[in-house]
Each structure stands twice: as structure tokens, then as C-alpha cells.
C-alpha positions as CSV (number, residue, x, y, z in Angstrom):
1,M,0.1,0.1,0.0
2,M,0.9,3.5,-0.6
3,S,2.2,5.4,2.5
4,T,-0.3,7.7,4.4
5,N,2.3,9.2,6.9
6,R,2.7,12.9,7.0
7,F,6.5,13.0,7.5
8,V,7.2,14.3,4.0
9,P,4.8,17.5,3.6
10,S,3.4,17.5,0.3
11,S,4.6,21.1,-0.3
12,L,8.0,19.8,-0.2
13,D,10.4,21.4,-3.2
14,A,12.9,18.6,-3.1
15,T,14.9,20.5,-5.5
16,Q,16.2,22.7,-2.5
17,W,18.4,21.6,0.2
18,A,17.0,24.1,2.4
19,Q,13.9,22.3,2.5
20,I,15.2,18.9,2.3
21,Q,17.8,19.5,5.4
22,P,15.3,19.6,8.4
23,L,13.9,16.1,7.4
24,V,17.3,14.5,7.0
25,E,18.0,16.0,10.5
26,G,15.0,14.8,12.1
27,L,16.0,11.1,10.6
28,K,19.3,11.5,11.8
29,S,18.5,12.9,15.6
30,R,15.0,10.5,16.0
31,A,15.0,8.2,19.0
32,V,14.2,4.6,17.7
33,E,13.9,2.2,20.8
34,S,12.0,-0.7,19.1
35,A,11.8,-2.7,15.8
36,S,8.6,-1.3,15.0
37,G,10.0,2.2,15.5
38,F,12.9,1.1,13.2
39,E,10.3,0.0,10.4
40,E,8.4,3.2,10.8
41,W,11.7,5.3,10.4
42,L,12.5,3.0,7.3
43,I,9.1,4.1,5.8
44,D,9.8,7.9,6.3
45,R,13.4,7.7,5.1
46,S,11.7,6.0,2.1
47,D,9.2,8.5,1.6
48,L,11.7,11.3,1.7
49,D,13.9,9.4,-1.0
50,A,11.2,9.2,-3.0
51,A,10.4,13.0,-3.1
52,C,14.3,13.7,-3.7
53,S,14.3,11.2,-6.6
54,E,11.0,12.5,-8.2
55,A,12.5,16.1,-8.0
56,R,15.5,14.9,-10.0
57,A,13.6,12.9,-12.4
58,N,11.6,15.7,-13.2
59,L,14.6,18.0,-13.8
60,Y,16.3,15.2,-15.9
61,I,13.3,14.4,-18.0
62,A,12.8,18.3,-18.8
63,T,16.5,18.7,-20.0
64,S,16.2,15.1,-22.4
65,C,12.8,16.6,-23.9
66,N,14.4,20.0,-24.6
67,T,18.3,19.9,-24.8
68,D,18.5,23.4,-26.1
69,D,16.5,25.1,-23.3
70,Q,19.0,27.1,-21.4
71,A,16.8,27.6,-18.4
72,L,16.2,24.1,-17.9
73,A,19.7,23.2,-18.5
74,S,20.8,25.9,-15.8
75,A,18.2,24.5,-13.2
76,Y,19.2,20.9,-13.6
77,T,23.1,22.2,-13.4
78,A,22.4,24.1,-10.4
79,Y,20.6,21.0,-8.8
80,L,23.6,18.9,-9.6
81,E,26.1,21.6,-8.2
82,E,24.1,22.7,-5.0
83,T,21.7,20.1,-3.8
84,G,22.9,16.8,-5.6
85,P,26.1,16.8,-3.3
86,K,24.6,17.5,-0.2
87,L,22.2,14.7,-0.8
88,E,25.0,12.2,-1.3
89,V,26.4,13.0,2.0
90,A,23.0,13.1,3.5
91,G,22.2,9.8,2.0
92,F,25.6,8.3,3.4
93,E,25.0,9.5,7.0
94,L,21.1,7.9,6.9
95,D,22.9,4.7,5.2
96,K,25.3,4.7,8.3
97,R,22.4,5.1,10.9
98,Q,20.3,2.6,9.1
99,V,23.1,0.0,9.2
100,E,23.5,0.8,13.0
101,L,19.7,0.3,13.3
102,H,19.8,-3.2,11.5
103,A,22.5,-4.4,13.7
104,R,20.4,-3.2,16.8
105,F,17.0,-4.5,15.9
106,G,16.6,-8.0,14.7
107,L,14.1,-7.3,12.0
108,D,12.8,-10.4,9.9
109,R,15.7,-11.8,7.7
110,E,13.7,-12.7,4.7
111,R,12.0,-9.2,4.5
112,Y,15.1,-7.1,4.8
113,L,18.2,-9.2,4.0
114,V,18.3,-7.4,0.6
115,L,18.0,-3.8,2.0
116,E,20.5,-4.5,4.9
117,R,23.1,-5.8,2.5
118,S,22.3,-3.1,0.0
119,K,23.0,-0.3,2.6
120,R,26.0,-2.1,4.1
121,A,27.7,-2.1,0.7
122,S,26.9,1.7,0.2
123,V,28.6,2.7,3.6
124,E,31.5,0.7,3.0
125,L,32.0,2.4,-0.5
126,F,31.1,5.9,0.5
127,R,34.1,8.7,0.4
128,E,33.1,12.2,0.9
129,E,36.0,13.3,-1.2
130,N,34.1,11.6,-4.2
131,V,31.1,13.7,-3.7
132,P,32.3,16.5,-6.2
133,L,34.0,14.1,-8.6
134,Q,30.6,12.2,-9.1
135,T,28.9,15.8,-9.7
136,E,31.3,16.5,-12.3
137,L,30.7,13.1,-13.8
138,A,27.0,14.0,-14.0
139,K,27.7,17.4,-15.5
140,L,30.2,15.5,-18.1
141,S,27.2,13.1,-18.9
142,Q,24.8,16.3,-19.4
143,E,27.6,17.6,-21.9
144,F,27.3,14.3,-23.8
145,G,23.5,14.8,-24.0
146,K,24.1,18.4,-25.5
147,I,26.8,17.2,-28.1
148,S,24.8,14.1,-29.3
149,G,21.5,15.7,-29.3
150,A,22.7,18.8,-31.4
151,Q,23.8,16.1,-34.2
152,T,21.8,16.6,-37.3
153,V,22.3,16.1,-41.2
154,Q,21.2,17.9,-44.2
155,F,19.7,15.1,-46.3
156,D,17.0,14.3,-48.9
157,G,16.3,18.1,-48.7
158,G,15.9,18.9,-45.3
159,E,17.2,18.9,-41.7
160,K,17.2,15.4,-40.1
161,T,17.8,14.1,-36.7
162,L,19.9,11.1,-36.5
163,P,17.1,8.9,-35.4
164,Q,15.3,10.1,-38.3
165,M,18.0,9.0,-40.5
166,T,17.7,5.4,-39.6
167,Q,14.7,4.9,-42.1
168,Y,16.9,5.7,-44.9
169,L,19.1,2.7,-44.1
170,L,16.1,0.5,-44.5
171,R,15.6,1.8,-48.4
172,P,15.7,-0.5,-51.0
173,E,18.3,1.5,-53.1
174,R,21.8,1.0,-52.0
175,G,23.0,4.2,-53.1
176,M,20.4,5.9,-50.8
177,R,21.5,3.8,-47.9
178,E,25.1,4.6,-48.7
179,G,24.6,8.1,-48.8
180,A,22.5,8.2,-45.6
181,W,25.2,6.2,-43.6
182,R,28.1,8.1,-44.7
183,A,26.4,11.7,-43.9
184,V,25.6,10.3,-40.3
185,A,29.0,8.8,-40.2
186,Q,30.5,12.1,-41.2
187,R,28.6,14.1,-38.7
188,R,29.6,12.0,-35.8
189,L,33.3,12.3,-37.0
190,R,32.8,16.1,-36.6
191,D,32.5,15.3,-32.6
192,R,34.8,12.7,-32.4
193,G,37.7,14.6,-30.8
194,A,35.3,16.2,-28.4
195,L,33.7,12.8,-27.2
196,D,37.2,11.3,-27.2
197,E,38.3,14.0,-24.6
198,L,35.1,13.8,-22.7
199,L,35.4,10.2,-22.4
200,D,39.1,10.5,-21.4
201,K,38.3,12.9,-18.4
202,M,35.4,10.6,-17.4
203,V,37.7,7.5,-17.2
204,G,40.4,9.7,-15.1
205,L,37.7,10.7,-12.8
206,R,36.1,7.3,-12.4
207,N,39.5,6.0,-11.8
208,Q,40.2,8.6,-9.0
209,V,36.9,7.6,-7.5
210,A,38.0,4.0,-7.4
211,Q,41.2,4.9,-5.9
212,N,39.7,7.0,-3.1
213,A,37.6,4.0,-2.3
214,D,40.4,1.8,-2.0
215,C,39.1,-0.5,-4.9
216,P,42.0,-1.7,-7.3
217,S,40.2,-0.2,-10.4
218,F,36.9,1.3,-11.4
219,V,35.5,-2.3,-12.4
220,E,35.9,-3.4,-8.8
221,Y,34.2,-0.2,-7.6
222,A,31.5,-0.4,-10.4
223,F,30.5,-4.0,-9.5
224,K,30.5,-2.9,-5.5
225,E,28.6,0.4,-6.3
226,K,26.1,-1.4,-8.7
227,Q,25.6,-4.2,-5.9
228,R,26.2,-7.1,-8.3
229,F,26.5,-9.4,-5.4
230,D,25.5,-12.5,-7.3
231,Y,27.9,-12.4,-10.2
232,S,31.7,-11.4,-10.9
233,P,33.9,-9.7,-13.4
234,K,35.0,-13.3,-14.2
235,D,31.6,-14.4,-14.9
236,C,31.4,-11.5,-17.7
237,E,34.5,-13.2,-19.2
238,T,32.7,-16.1,-19.4
239,F,29.8,-14.6,-21.0
240,W,32.1,-13.1,-23.6
241,T,33.7,-16.4,-24.4
242,S,30.2,-18.1,-24.8
243,V,29.0,-15.5,-26.9
244,E,32.2,-15.4,-29.2
245,K,31.6,-19.5,-29.2
246,H,28.0,-19.7,-30.0
247,V,26.3,-16.4,-30.8
248,T,29.2,-14.7,-33.6
249,P,29.1,-17.6,-35.9
250,L,25.5,-17.6,-36.1
251,I,25.8,-13.7,-36.7
252,R,28.0,-14.2,-39.4
253,R,26.1,-16.9,-40.9
254,L,23.3,-14.9,-41.1
255,D,25.3,-12.1,-42.7
256,A,26.7,-14.4,-45.4
257,R,23.0,-15.5,-46.2
258,R,22.4,-11.7,-46.5
259,A,25.0,-11.1,-48.8
260,R,24.0,-13.9,-51.2
261,A,20.2,-12.5,-50.8
262,L,21.5,-8.9,-51.8
263,G,23.6,-10.4,-54.6
264,V,26.7,-8.5,-53.3
265,D,30.3,-9.7,-52.8
266,V,30.7,-8.3,-49.3
267,L,28.4,-6.6,-47.1
268,R,29.0,-3.1,-46.1
269,P,27.8,-1.3,-42.9
270,W,24.6,0.2,-44.8
271,D,23.5,-3.4,-46.0
272,L,22.9,-4.4,-42.6
273,N,19.3,-3.3,-42.2
274,A,18.0,-3.4,-45.8
275,D,15.3,-5.7,-46.7
276,I,16.9,-8.5,-48.6
277,K,14.2,-8.6,-51.4
278,G,14.5,-4.8,-51.8
279,R,11.2,-3.8,-50.2
280,A,10.6,-0.7,-48.8
281,G,11.1,-0.5,-44.8
282,L,8.5,-1.5,-42.6
283,K,5.9,1.3,-41.7
284,P,4.2,0.1,-38.8
285,F,2.8,3.4,-37.6
286,S,2.6,7.1,-38.2
287,G,3.4,9.3,-35.3
288,G,3.4,8.7,-31.5
289,R,-0.3,9.0,-31.0
290,D,-0.7,6.0,-33.5
291,L,2.0,4.2,-31.9
292,M,0.5,4.3,-28.6
293,R,-3.1,3.2,-30.2
294,K,-1.5,0.4,-31.9
295,T,0.4,-0.7,-28.5
296,Q,-2.7,-1.0,-26.6
297,A,-4.5,-3.1,-29.5
298,V,-1.6,-5.6,-29.1
299,M,-1.4,-5.6,-25.2
300,D,-5.5,-6.2,-25.3
301,A,-4.6,-9.3,-27.3
302,L,-1.8,-10.4,-25.0
303,D,-3.2,-10.1,-21.5
304,P,-6.1,-8.1,-19.6
305,R,-3.5,-7.3,-16.9
306,L,-1.0,-6.0,-19.2
307,A,-3.5,-4.0,-21.2
308,S,-5.0,-2.3,-18.2
309,M,-1.5,-0.8,-17.4
310,T,-1.0,0.3,-21.2
311,R,-4.4,2.1,-21.0
312,R,-3.1,3.9,-17.9
313,L,-0.3,5.2,-19.8
314,G,-1.7,6.1,-22.9
315,G,-4.6,7.9,-21.6
316,G,-5.6,10.5,-24.3
317,A,-4.1,8.4,-27.0
318,E,-7.1,7.9,-28.5
319,E,-8.1,11.8,-29.3
320,G,-6.6,13.7,-32.0
321,S,-5.3,12.5,-35.5
322,A,-3.2,9.4,-35.8
323,D,-0.1,11.2,-36.7
324,A,0.0,14.0,-34.2
325,A,2.7,14.3,-31.5
326,L,1.6,12.5,-28.3
327,V,3.0,14.3,-25.0
328,T,1.6,13.8,-21.6
329,E,2.6,13.2,-18.2
330,Y,3.5,9.5,-19.0
331,L,4.7,10.0,-22.6
332,D,7.0,12.1,-25.2
333,L,7.3,9.7,-28.1
334,D,8.2,11.5,-31.1
335,T,11.4,12.7,-32.3
336,R,12.2,16.2,-32.9
337,K,15.3,18.7,-33.2
338,G,16.4,19.6,-29.7
339,K,15.3,16.2,-28.0
340,R,17.9,13.9,-26.6
341,P,18.6,10.6,-28.6
342,G,17.6,7.2,-27.2
343,G,14.5,6.0,-25.1
344,Y,14.2,5.3,-21.5
345,Q,11.6,4.9,-18.8
346,Y,11.9,7.0,-15.7
347,V,9.7,6.3,-12.7
348,R,8.8,9.3,-10.6
349,D,9.2,7.8,-7.2
350,A,6.8,9.9,-4.9
351,S,3.7,10.1,-7.4
352,R,4.5,6.5,-8.6
353,K,4.2,7.6,-12.1
354,P,6.2,6.2,-14.8
355,F,7.4,8.4,-17.8
356,I,8.5,6.9,-21.2
357,F,10.9,9.0,-23.5
358,M,11.7,8.0,-26.8
359,N,12.6,9.3,-30.4
360,A,10.0,7.4,-32.6
361,A,10.4,7.9,-36.3
362,G,7.8,5.2,-37.8
363,L,10.2,2.3,-37.7
364,H,9.8,-1.1,-36.4
365,R,12.9,-0.5,-34.0
366,D,10.5,2.1,-32.7
367,V,7.8,-0.4,-31.9
368,M,10.6,-2.4,-29.9
369,T,11.5,0.6,-28.1
370,M,7.9,1.2,-27.3
371,V,7.1,-2.2,-25.8
372,H,10.3,-2.3,-23.9
373,E,9.9,0.8,-22.1
374,A,6.4,-0.4,-21.3
375,G,7.7,-3.5,-19.9
376,H,9.7,-1.2,-17.5
377,A,6.5,0.5,-16.8
378,F,4.7,-2.5,-15.9
379,H,7.2,-3.2,-13.6
380,S,7.0,0.0,-11.9
381,M,3.3,-0.4,-11.6
382,L,3.1,-3.8,-10.4
383,A,5.5,-3.0,-7.7
384,E,3.9,0.6,-6.6
385,N,2.1,-0.8,-3.4
386,E,5.6,-1.7,-2.0
387,P,6.2,0.8,0.9
388,L,9.8,0.8,0.6
389,L,11.4,2.7,-2.2
390,D,14.4,0.5,-2.5
391,Y,12.1,-2.4,-3.1
392,R,10.0,-0.8,-5.8
393,H,13.3,-1.0,-7.9
394,S,14.8,-4.1,-9.0
395,P,18.2,-5.1,-10.0
396,I,18.9,-3.6,-13.4
397,E,19.9,-7.5,-14.5
398,F,16.1,-8.4,-13.8
399,A,14.7,-4.8,-14.6
400,E,15.7,-5.4,-18.3
401,V,14.0,-9.1,-18.1
402,A,10.7,-6.9,-17.4
403,S,11.5,-4.9,-20.8
404,M,13.2,-7.2,-23.2
405,S,10.3,-10.1,-22.4
406,M,7.5,-7.7,-23.8
407,E,9.7,-7.6,-27.1
408,H,9.2,-11.3,-27.3
409,L,5.9,-12.1,-25.6
410,T,4.1,-9.5,-27.9
411,M,5.4,-10.8,-31.1
412,P,2.6,-13.3,-31.8
413,H,0.1,-10.3,-31.8
414,W,1.8,-7.6,-33.8
415,G,-0.7,-8.5,-36.5
416,V,-4.0,-8.3,-34.5
417,N,-6.7,-6.2,-35.7
418,G,-5.5,-2.6,-35.1
419,G,-1.9,-3.8,-34.3
420,F,1.1,-2.6,-36.1
421,Y,1.0,-5.2,-39.3
422,K,-2.0,-5.8,-41.7
423,D,-0.4,-8.4,-43.8
424,E,1.3,-11.9,-43.3
425,E,4.5,-10.7,-45.5
426,S,5.1,-7.4,-43.3
427,L,4.4,-9.6,-40.0
428,A,7.0,-12.2,-40.8
429,R,9.4,-9.5,-41.9
430,A,9.0,-8.1,-38.7
431,R,9.2,-11.1,-36.7
432,R,12.7,-12.1,-38.6
433,E,14.0,-8.4,-37.8
434,H,13.2,-8.9,-34.1
435,L,14.8,-12.1,-33.8
436,E,18.0,-11.4,-35.8
437,D,18.2,-8.1,-33.3
438,S,17.6,-10.3,-30.1
439,I,20.4,-12.3,-30.9
440,T,23.0,-9.9,-32.6
441,I,22.5,-7.5,-29.5
442,L,24.2,-10.4,-27.5
443,A,27.5,-10.0,-29.4
444,W,27.3,-6.1,-29.3
445,I,26.8,-6.2,-25.7
446,A,30.1,-8.4,-25.3
447,T,32.0,-6.1,-27.3
448,I,30.9,-3.1,-25.1
449,D,31.2,-4.7,-22.0
450,C,34.9,-6.1,-22.8
451,F,35.7,-2.5,-24.1
452,Q,34.6,-0.9,-20.6
453,H,36.6,-3.4,-18.4
454,W,39.6,-3.0,-20.6
455,M,39.4,1.0,-20.4
456,Y,39.0,0.8,-16.6
457,R,41.7,-1.8,-15.8
458,N,43.9,0.3,-18.0
459,P,43.0,4.1,-17.4
460,K,46.1,5.8,-18.6
461,H,45.3,4.4,-22.4
462,T,46.0,6.6,-25.1
463,H,43.6,7.2,-27.9
464,S,45.5,5.1,-30.5
465,Q,45.4,2.0,-28.0
466,R,41.8,2.6,-27.3
467,D,41.1,2.4,-31.1
468,A,43.4,-0.3,-31.5
469,F,41.8,-2.4,-28.9
470,W,38.1,-1.6,-30.1
471,L,39.3,-3.0,-33.5
472,S,40.4,-6.2,-32.0
473,L,37.2,-6.5,-30.4
474,D,35.2,-5.9,-33.6
475,Q,37.4,-8.5,-35.3
476,R,36.2,-10.8,-32.3
477,F,32.3,-10.2,-32.1
478,G,31.6,-8.0,-35.0
479,R,29.3,-8.4,-37.9
480,G,30.5,-9.9,-41.4
481,V,30.9,-6.8,-43.1
482,S,33.8,-4.8,-44.9
483,W,35.0,-1.4,-43.5
484,D,37.4,-1.1,-46.6
485,G,38.2,2.8,-46.7
486,L,36.0,3.5,-43.4
487,T,39.0,3.0,-40.5
488,A,38.0,6.3,-38.8
489,E,34.4,5.3,-39.1
490,R,34.9,2.1,-37.3
491,E,37.2,3.0,-34.7
492,S,34.9,5.6,-33.4
493,L,31.9,3.4,-33.6
494,W,31.7,2.9,-30.1
495,Q,30.9,6.7,-29.5
496,K,27.2,6.3,-30.3
497,Q,27.0,4.3,-27.2
498,G,25.6,6.7,-24.6
499,H,25.9,4.1,-21.8
500,L,29.8,4.6,-21.9
501,Y,29.3,8.2,-20.9
502,G,26.4,8.3,-18.8
503,H,26.4,4.9,-17.1
504,A,29.9,3.5,-16.8
505,L,30.1,-0.3,-16.9
506,Y,26.2,-0.8,-17.3
507,Y,25.6,-2.9,-20.4
508,I,26.2,-6.5,-19.1
509,E,22.8,-6.3,-17.5
510,Y,21.4,-6.1,-20.8
511,G,23.0,-9.6,-21.9
512,I,22.2,-11.5,-19.0
513,A,18.3,-9.9,-19.1
514,Q,18.3,-11.1,-22.8
515,L,18.9,-14.6,-21.9
516,G,16.4,-14.6,-19.5
517,A,13.8,-12.9,-21.9
518,L,14.7,-15.2,-24.4
519,S,14.3,-18.2,-22.1
520,L,11.0,-16.9,-21.0
521,W,9.8,-16.8,-24.8
522,L,10.8,-20.5,-24.8
523,K,9.0,-21.0,-22.1
524,S,5.9,-19.6,-23.7
525,K,6.1,-21.9,-26.8
526,R,6.7,-25.0,-24.7
527,E,4.2,-24.1,-21.8
528,G,1.9,-21.8,-23.4
529,E,1.6,-18.1,-23.3
530,R,-0.6,-17.8,-20.3
531,A,2.0,-19.4,-18.2
532,A,4.9,-17.4,-19.5
533,V,2.9,-14.2,-18.6
534,D,1.6,-15.8,-15.0
535,A,5.3,-16.0,-14.3
536,Y,6.1,-12.6,-15.5
537,V,3.5,-10.8,-13.6
538,R,4.2,-12.9,-10.4
539,A,8.0,-12.1,-10.6
540,L,7.6,-8.3,-11.5
541,T,5.5,-7.8,-8.4
542,L,7.9,-8.8,-6.3
543,G,10.0,-5.5,-7.3
544,G,13.5,-5.9,-5.9
545,S,12.2,-7.2,-2.5
546,K,14.4,-10.8,-3.1
547,P,18.0,-11.4,-4.2
548,L,18.5,-11.5,-8.1
549,P,18.6,-15.4,-8.2
550,Q,15.2,-15.6,-6.4
551,L,13.7,-12.9,-9.0
552,F,14.8,-15.1,-11.8
553,E,13.2,-18.3,-10.2
554,A,9.9,-16.5,-9.4
555,A,9.6,-16.0,-13.5
556,G,10.5,-19.8,-14.0
557,L,14.2,-19.1,-14.9
558,R,17.6,-19.4,-13.9
559,L,20.4,-16.7,-13.6
560,D,23.3,-18.5,-15.7
561,F,25.1,-17.0,-18.7
562,S,27.4,-19.6,-19.3
563,E,27.6,-21.8,-22.5
564,K,24.8,-23.9,-22.4
565,P,22.2,-21.3,-22.1
566,I,23.5,-19.2,-24.7
567,A,23.9,-22.1,-26.9
568,Q,20.2,-23.0,-26.3
569,V,18.8,-19.5,-27.2
570,A,21.3,-19.3,-30.4
571,E,19.8,-22.7,-31.5
572,A,16.1,-21.9,-30.8
573,V,16.4,-18.5,-32.6
574,E,18.0,-20.0,-35.6
575,R,15.2,-22.5,-35.9
576,E,12.8,-20.1,-35.7
577,L,14.4,-17.9,-38.1
578,E,14.6,-21.1,-40.4
579,M,10.9,-21.5,-40.3
580,L,9.7,-17.8,-41.0
581,P,9.8,-16.7,-44.8
582,A,12.1,-14.2,-46.0
């Protein structure tokens, strides 16, 4: 149930430290004399944390949607410089008191294990001298958003955002695809030096953060900071090796078939997304409002529980023309100039309202983004009655199971009446594209994860060393394409991955989760769709109240990313692709 206490006043402006500080001091000084008193303290702290989290979320959302609004940017910068650092210190002080109270009062271990170990790890890692460094890193991440948000090209008679340019890579005319790919690549190269220098600064700062916390490298720091209690860097190496052995060969077989179907001697980077029969790119929707309407039709067909939550997200989508932009308190879906690239779901923790941000350009990949982020929103809504904020959020490795599973479980319903595809040919193409993407992403995840481990274990590397290591990874995991004459473009391909700037060492989670989501898809094929959705809802309702292996178990899955499960999903995807018409 949502909290009904009045510790946090409804009038609180949680962007202002002067209003937050008395509440923090009240929690620090409150006399706690019993286990029930401690549980009440935990609820009050949770409500304060939620208010502060939502204040930051609102600023982040506003700047994402309007990167060229200087007033919004200044407000967020002021928050990062003034309130954010004070909250970091206050959070540590409250964590420290919470750990002490956990030691004093024997709360139910089954209920509080995850919370207690989480706060203990945070206390062990915190160093006050890292607060200004983390503030600087947040500001540098904002700088990446400004640089990438300003990237547009003049093409096909007008100015296009980079997300809008992806539609040209689907065109049947190879010359058009090449021109579009080169235009985007050249635009990215204009910022190559700035983005190289930006990452240099961030690597140096992160290395200093790790040293301050007595960690051998930022890798060890990140694992502890991200509270990866249930797997290690060695397990990541196992993942890379398993992908190299079972996934990369499959991808290159698919690429070889693509080259033959296209009638070319070798694939080029602009050949990877085009239809092999020369058909125009799939057009599943027109505008964000139409995207939301069709998503609703698909969820209606899949499960009434998911349909109800989708209707909550899309209230008002039925009004207005199909191609009209849709911006509500829950959604901002359409791409436009001045909007940060990418997509995310951000739950505002006090009001418990999810927000979906994306850059829809009318493509099938936008459909995948929409159902993916809807999965995150479902997770937020299914866990919203949990009184403790910490337990309303799950580890990323399972949060991404929630989102990626929606990509797979909605697949049988993309062609329903009112859905994304009206004919069997388009539906088969969409399913093929999705399955190929779902297996290909595992190799990209291995590449990015291995790249990050190397960077942070070698923080003094040069640009040339970084380029050389990236090229070695592309040889190990990359697609079956020719990069002849495109050395600079290939060397800097990693710069499009925003996680490297804003969320360091946050990417292996997607690989673990994709394996879980594909396994849930296999469960739906073996045991039926209802069994899979029931397991999905059951697990998501737990939020983050159980250790990661138990969350997987609740969904009928295992936390395992060694050779066997990777081989199983690779084989299953290949079998499914063989049954689909080209």
C-alpha cells in the first residue's frame, strides 16, 4: 500500500536543500527504541528518498525533452552542483544510521536481507571526497547529451535528426543507404575529438573515485556500487567467451546469407538493415499517437492485466489525428530537433508515475522501444504498492527482463486487428528482424562490456591504444561486413553508445536480461503464453525485494549466462528464423 504518513509535507520542493535538510536532520536524530520504531523510520526515509528522487527525475526528463532550453539546463546544473552533492552526503549519513539500526534490531531476515546488505555495501564504499567528482561526472554526462542532441544532418532536402536518418538505411536503393550512412558517420566524426576528450576526462575521474574508495580499479568499484552480489567480473568473461563461441558464428552465417540474398560480394555497413528482397522499410505506425494506439491493441490481445496498465499509460492517445505528436505526463514519444537521442522509462518515485521517453520515427525498431519501455513501466506499476522505495526498484539485470520479455511475448500479436502489421508478409519480416536483432545484440553487449573492462583496468590508455583494442573486439565479435576505406568510422563506432558516458560499466545487465527474456519466450512456446505471462507478472510484483537469483526463479528462470543457456537460445532463434519466410 502507498504510504499515508505525513513525515514528508506535500509542499516540499525537493530540488532545494534548505527544505530537505530539516527532514534529514529529523531522521538522523530521531530516537528509535524498538523494531517497530525502526520500521516506521524506514518508511519515513523511503518517502523522503522518493520525493528527492522525483525532483531529480523531473529535471532530467525536462532537459532530455528540451536540450536547447537554457533555463532548464541551468536549473538541472544548479541542482547537480548545489543540492545533489548535499544529498549524497546526507544519504551516506542516513545509510550509516540505518546499518547501525539493522544491527540493533532483529528485523525479519526474509523481508529485510536485500535492504540490509545493500545499505551495508553503500556505507563501505562511500567517500566524501568522491562527492564533487561524481557531481563533475554528472555534468560531463549532461555535456554528452548536449553534443549528441545537437547532431543533425542535411539530407533528402531537409534537416534530419540522427534517429530520423535510420529510415534511409532501410531503403532498397543501395546508393541512398550508403549516402545516408556516410552522412551520419561524417556528422559523428565531426564530434569525434570532443567525445574522445570527454571520455578521457570521465575515465580519469572514475579511476580517481575507485582509488579513493580503495578499489584496485573502477571495475571493482562499479561492481560494488551497482551491488552485483550474485556474479563477478570473471562471470562477465565467461559471457564474452560463450557469445564468441555460440552467437558470433550464427550472426556471421546470417550475414553471409544476407550478402547472397542481396547479390553482393561483401556486405557494407549500410547493408545490414535493408530488406533482402528490396522492399521498402516497414512502416508499422505514423507518429507517437498512432504508436500508442497500436500498442494498446497488441496488449489487449496479449493479457488483460498488461492491457489495463497500458491504458493507464496512454490515456488520451485515442484523441486527435493518428500522426499527431503525443506528449503527456506519462509519455513523450516523437523525435524532434533539440531532444536527446535514445529512449528510457523513468518512474517518478513519489507520485509513482512512470514516464516513457523515446524518439519514434515510424520504424519497427521504435515499436521495439515502445514495448520495451512499456515493460519497465509495467514493472513500476506492479511494484507500486511496496512501501519501501528500495524494493520498488529491482536490480537492472532483472529490470531488463521485464522490458525485453515484452519484445518477445508481444510478437505473436503484432498482426492483430488494430495492431502494427496488416499483412502476413510484413508480420513475418518484423518477426525476422526482431529475432535477428535479439541475438545480434548479445554480441554487441559482449563488445561494449569487454571494451569497458579494458578501459577501466587500463585507465591511462592512449587514443590509439583505445582504437586498436576496439578494432580487436570488432574482429572478435563484429558483423560480417567490409570496412574498407572506413577506418576512422570503424574506430569510433563505440561513440554512439551513450552508456559509456552516462552509465559506466552498465551494459552486461542487458546481456543477462536478454538471456532471461529469451528463456521466458521459450517457456511461452513450450508451456503456453498464459504460463509465461503469469510467471512474468508474479516476478515483477516482487520488485527488488528478493535477491537476483530468486527474482529469476519467480519467473521460472535461472540466473545463468554460461555456454549452455547461450547455446540453447542461439539454436532456438536459428530454428525459428528457418521457419519464417524471408
